[in-house]
N, C-alpha and C positions, 0 to 999 in steps of 0.2 A: 249036517249043516251046523249043528251046535258047536262042534270043535272049531270049525272055520270061523264062526262068529266070535267065539271066545278068543281065538288067536288075534283077530283084528282088534277086538276090544283092548286086549293086553297091549298091543302096539300103540293104540291111541293114547293109552295112559303113560307109556314109557318112552316112546320115541321123541316126543318134543323136548323133554328134559335132557335126554341123551344127546340129541343133536345140538341143543343150546350149550352143552358142556364142551363141545369141540372148540378149541381155540379159534378165534376169528380168522387168523391168517391161514389156518388149515382148511377152512370151509371152501375156499376158492382155489386151493392148490390141486392141480391136476397131477395124478401119479405118473403120467407119461403123455407124450404128444398123442392127440386123437382120443384121449381118455377123458371121461367126465370127472370134474371135481366133486367132492361131497355135496356141495350146493346144487350142482347140475344133476347129480343122481337124485337128490330129493325132488328137484324140479321134474325130472323124468317120472318119478313116482306120482307126482301131481298129474302129469299128462296121462299116465296109465290109469289113474283114477277117473279122469275125465272120460277117456275112451271106454273104460269098462263099466262105468256107471250107465252110460248110454246103452251099452250092450246088454247089461243086466235088465234094463227096463224094456228095450226093444224085443229081447228074446221072449219076454212074457206076453208081448202084444202082437208080435209079427211071427207067424209060423208058416213055412219053415224060415228060420233065421240064419242068415249067412253073414259071418263076421268079415268086416272089411279091415284090413291092416292099416296102420298109420306109419308115417315116416318119423321114427323116433328121434334121430339125430337132428332132423330139420325142425321138429317141434321144440326141442331143447334150445336150439340156436335162435329160432324166431321168438321164443318166449324170453330170451336174454336172462336166464336165471343167474348167470355168473355176475351180472351187474346189479342185481336186486338185493335189497336188505334180507338178511337171514330170517329175521322174524316174520317178514311178509310171506316168505316161502313156507316157513313152518306153519303159519296160520292157514295158508291155502291148503297145505297137505292135511291138516286137521279137519278143516271144513269139508273138503272133498271126501275124505274117508269116513266122516260121520254120515254123509249122505249114502255112501256105498253100504255102510253098516246098516242103515235104516232100511234100505232096499232088501238086503239079506234077511234081516229080522222080520220084515213084514211079508215076505214071500210065502204064499201058501205052499205047504210041503210037496203037493203034487206038481207044482210048477218047476221044481228042481229037476224033474225028469224030462223037461222039454228039450228038444234036440237043437243043437247049434252046429253049423258047419264051419269049420276053421278053414283058412285060406288054402291049405293043402288038400282039401276035400274030405278030411276026416270028420266024422260026426261024434260030438261029445255032448254030455248033458249040461244043462245050465248049472247044476250043482257042481259038476266037475270044473266048469269054467270059473266059478266063484272061488273054489278051492285053489285052483291054479293061480288066480289073481293074488291070493294071500301068499302062496309059495313064491311067486315072482317078487312080491313086496319084501319078503323075508330075505330072499337072495341079495337084493340090493341093500337092504338095511344092514346085512352082514358086512357089506363092503365099507359102510360109513360109520356104523355104530357098533363097536365090538360088544359082543355079549347078547346081541338082539337075535 
């Protein structure tokens, strides 16, 4: 978990500045029809944090824990990230990921081995789920913040 925590801490330090450095007109520019703009991608990462924060908490208190998927495109659309100020979404991303980080840091080591069933029926550990969260985060950050 130490590596996963360190990776998330690094992103909390670097991503806000990197995202703010993107020219304003680029933050809402979609690369193709039906593709998210950088601002919508950051919004999606907020939605991911919302959902995973709940998962990380519930998996420690509800066993067996079954992950319920969420409709990502609908969440991005309903939240209207494209129409919101960049700084608002950056601050939301920071706050949510600070909460995710706190849950990761305060989790007792043995809880990382708790089982979580993903929607396809596969069973993974909570630690695996947390690492996958940061992997997912990095995938999308790579789409919007070069060098992250």
